[in-house]
C-alpha positions in Angstrom: 174.1 93.6 25.5 177.4 95.4 25.2 178.1 97.2 21.9 181.5 98.1 20.6 182.4 101.7 19.7 181.7 101.2 15.9 178.3 99.6 16.5 177.4 102.4 18.9 178.3 105.0 16.4 176.5 103.2 13.6 173.3 102.9 15.7 173.7 106.6 16.8 173.8 107.7 13.2 170.7 105.5 12.3 168.7 107.0 15.2 169.9 110.5 14.2 168.7 109.8 10.6 165.3 108.6 11.9 164.9 111.7 14.0 165.7 113.8 10.9 163.1 112.0 8.9 160.6 112.6 11.6 161.5 116.3 11.7 161.2 116.5 7.9 157.8 114.9 8.0 156.6 117.3 10.7 157.8 120.3 8.7 156.1 119.1 5.6 152.9 118.4 7.4 152.9 122.0 8.9 153.2 123.3 5.4 150.4 121.2 4.1 148.1 122.4 6.9 148.9 126.0 6.1 147.9 125.3 2.5 144.7 123.7 3.6 144.0 126.6 5.9 144.3 129.1 3.0 142.2 126.9 0.7 139.5 126.5 3.3 139.4 130.2 4.0 139.1 131.0 0.3 136.3 128.4 -0.3 134.2 129.5 2.6 134.6 133.2 1.9 133.7 132.5 -1.8 130.5 130.7 -0.7 129.7 133.5 1.7 130.0 136.2 -0.9 128.3 134.1 -3.6 125.2 133.3 -1.6 125.0 136.8 -0.1 125.2 138.4 -3.5 122.5 136.1 -4.9 120.0 136.6 -2.2 120.6 140.2 -1.0 118.8 141.7 -4.0 115.7 139.6 -3.5 115.4 140.1 0.2 114.3 143.7 0.0 111.2 142.6 -2.0 110.2 139.8 0.4 107.6 140.8 2.9 108.3 137.8 5.2 110.4 138.7 8.2 111.0 135.0 8.8 112.8 134.7 5.5 115.1 137.7 6.3 115.8 136.2 9.7 116.6 132.8 8.1 118.9 134.5 5.6 120.7 136.3 8.5 121.0 133.1 10.4 122.5 131.3 7.3 125.1 134.1 7.0 125.8 133.9 10.7 126.3 130.1 10.3 128.7 130.6 7.4 130.7 133.0 9.4 130.7 130.7 12.4 131.8 127.8 10.1 134.6 129.9 8.7 135.7 130.9 12.2 135.6 127.3 13.5 137.5 126.0 10.4 140.2 128.6 10.8 140.5 127.8 14.5 140.7 124.1 13.8 143.5 124.5 11.3 145.4 126.7 13.7 145.1 124.1 16.4 146.4 121.4 14.1 149.2 123.7 13.0 150.2 124.2 16.6 150.2 120.5 17.2 152.5 119.9 14.2 154.7 122.7 15.3 155.1 121.2 18.8 155.8 117.8 17.2 158.5 119.3 14.9 160.0 121.1 17.9 160.2 117.8 19.9 161.7 116.0 17.0 164.3 118.7 16.5 165.4 118.4 20.2 165.8 114.6 19.7 167.7 115.2 16.4 170.1 117.6 18.2 170.8 115.0 20.9 171.5 112.3 18.4 173.8 114.7 16.5 175.7 115.4 19.7 176.1 111.7 20.3 177.3 111.0 16.8 179.8 113.8 17.3 181.2 111.8 20.2 179.8 114.0 22.9 177.6 111.3 24.7 176.9 107.7 25.0 174.4 105.7 22.9 172.6 104.4 26.0 172.2 107.9 27.4 170.9 109.3 24.1 168.6 106.4 23.6 167.1 107.0 27.1 166.7 110.7 26.2 165.0 109.8 22.9 162.6 107.4 24.6 161.7 110.0 27.3 161.2 112.7 24.8 159.1 110.4 22.6 156.8 109.8 25.6 156.6 113.5 26.3 155.7 114.2 22.6 153.1 111.4 22.7 151.2 113.3 25.4 150.8 116.3 23.1 147.5 115.7 21.4 145.8 117.6 18.7 142.8 117.7 21.0 139.2 116.8 20.5 138.0 117.8 17.0 135.2 119.9 18.4 136.2 122.8 16.2 135.9 120.6 13.1 132.5 119.2 14.3 131.2 122.7 14.9 132.5 123.9 11.5 130.8 121.1 9.7 127.5 121.6 11.7 127.4 125.4 11.0 128.2 124.8 7.3 125.5 122.2 7.1 122.9 124.4 8.7 123.7 127.3 6.4 123.6 125.2 3.3 120.2 123.7 4.3 118.8 127.2 5.1 120.2 128.6 1.8 118.8 125.7 -0.1 115.4 126.1 1.4 115.4 129.8 0.7 116.5 129.1 -2.9 113.7 126.6 -3.4 111.2 129.1 -1.9 112.4 131.8 -4.3 112.1 129.4 -7.3 108.4 128.5 -6.5 107.2 131.9 -5.2 
């Protein structure tokens, strides 16, 4: 299929615009993840301080070592959950940064072609190759999210059990 010069330039501009849209999406997504990261950090830290403050005054009067150990384990689990959540968000942010970088490279190539510095076929081949390379970049297995959820669940269960014990003791 042979394209004339006007068709080639028109297609080049369309692909350039698609690349720009992808770059814009990736940049927006990076910002959203940064916002989620800050929100997560604040929520977990708030829970940590809230529950610590509520139980610390009562733990000095409790003669059971097992309850103190359980409380320490709950605090450890909250801290581990916070750490895993922060690590998860940073991994996701890195993924979106790499995606944005790849889309920026493709956008630059389309811009060069639309400025008459390359052929449509050459740039399309570059775009396809770069897209395949970007597809191999994965966010990775969500093990950090799974651990975050597990640690948070453990700490909430322990703190709930301790709260019930305090209510009925």
